[in-house]
Each structure stands twice: as C-alpha cells, then as structure tokens.
Steps between C-alpha positions, in 0.01 A plus 500: 500500500482872428340431161236281663424766762473761225255282304284448810500874569406571137214248515364651821519849347308384192229343717463825693471699176239259362305515825498880496385501136206277587401725789475796258271315259158646422358156588557374858725192487348155548144629535181533299408842364177652378665635182834352384729786398781327313635692199336367183170401660208605282120501529252569217139595579177551308267781603133423427193716443157434654426244226831324577655608170870590502549877515872510560810292571744599772839364599721529807869414481774504763770680303770576758582562865609830648637629827305786652569696817205531735538646849879470470474131418601341169228267373506280190170507311367336186393717207173391335420651162134523394409466132170504312352450153152496348550238229678166515719608206594840644843557657516539877510862621639604839214609724499667843876515538697241696397396851729404789420196715666273753394186688569535871435243771145630556392551140537692174599866536469791258770771492391738227550524125753621245394735223608807308493829688393833351853550368502168318724312744399137457610367841313723744350307792160607635322411824811362670335331798465145630137385505356152535342390171393146596543348846655152499476273689140609546185381675134564423402826667845663486488862378756758386509833315678531165665811355173599331340538843265207443458254784533141378365195682580136438173310442642161391832316496422196284228600252513319165480702180504374141650747252674479159841431663361204698334412829645666810446490875507863607519754775212744441510858626224761481475878535197729514563768238172689553356512850178663382382209285728222628693438179788255537811387316620141541855382426624140478859395573649154467807440717820470293307599183380852578197711413261287292162679485287793614150639455261766630160429654221652705371319807256288301611579145675292238879526461607770253825606329675166542878484465627143458845348468536354151854363528819536701864413450758455777 
C-alpha cells in the first residue's frame, strides 16, 4: 500500500514538473505563434536588388534558450543567431550578434541582443528591455511601437504571397520610416512559420529591396 502511494505521489510530482517546464517555454503551450522559437528552427532568406537579382543570403537559427533577469523576474528567452553570405558557396558568417525573443500570449517580444563588449566578453547583453515585436493575435488597424521607435500598423491578416519557399497566407504590418516623403517598410508573417518577406515602397512606388524566405527547417 505504501509503495502504491509512493508511486502515485511520484507521478503527481512528475506531472507538476512537466507542467512548470511547459509554462517556461518560449512558445505559449497549445497556441499558435507568429514565430515558432523551438531550438533548431532555421530560416534562409534571399535579399534582392532592384532588378530582383540575389544580392545576399541570410539565415536565422534558434540556437539555444537562456534565462535573463528583467525587473527582478526570471524570463526564459530564445536566442536567434543571424548569419549572412554573398555567394551560395560561401560559408555562413555570424552577423549582427544574437537576438533574444520570446512568444508571450499577446505576441512576439524582443529582449535585446548578445554580442562582444569592448573588452571582448562574448556574452554581454545589450538593450535589456521587453518590447512588442509583432502583436498576435492581431486585427487590421492595430498599432504598436517597436524598440526602434517605429510605429507599426497591421494592414492585413490573410494576404497571400508567393515566394521561393512557397505560398503563404500572411499577417502584413507596415511602418512609415520617413514622414517627409512617406516611405514605408512592409513585413509579412505567416503564423507558425515566422517572418517570410519584406520590402520598402513609397506611397505609389514599386516595391524595392525585397527579402524573401527561400527555405525553412523545423
């Protein structure tokens, strides 16, 4: 009888531990996310010139999770490494440090980035704040301000886009990056896939500086 009671207590303890582990995940449990942040997820992009020729390849990879302390609260975040190369045969080179993200119940949040400091320490964290990167769930007309200070507005929630990685139904957000001549940047996100495309454009101009998802691996 005592053995049976011990086994039941052990099982309950394991379930509690598993439940707590899920709550600390960088992806909310049992819900859709705008960018899935599971370790090993990888996205490869092509960056195009005005003639739609490939100028550069870039890659984002979720390489690990880390615990950070923000406002006396421990938060688990995903570490995304950015890589780039200029030829298909070149090796990937780390670019722009490693960024910290987390999916919360109201969207994707940015927490800063890891890079070398002036003394060569490789794990220094910069801009340790919590800012909303992409609101989700989101409705057309919703607006928010990202860490760059740009105000982003959702202009579509189901726009189709055809890119090298496939056809996706996307959330589209837009920010005015130059109030004098109304120059905009547009970003496309597919739920449970992530960032899939972006471009710049004037009010009546053609899209320029396309970035398109070429492939992804989860």
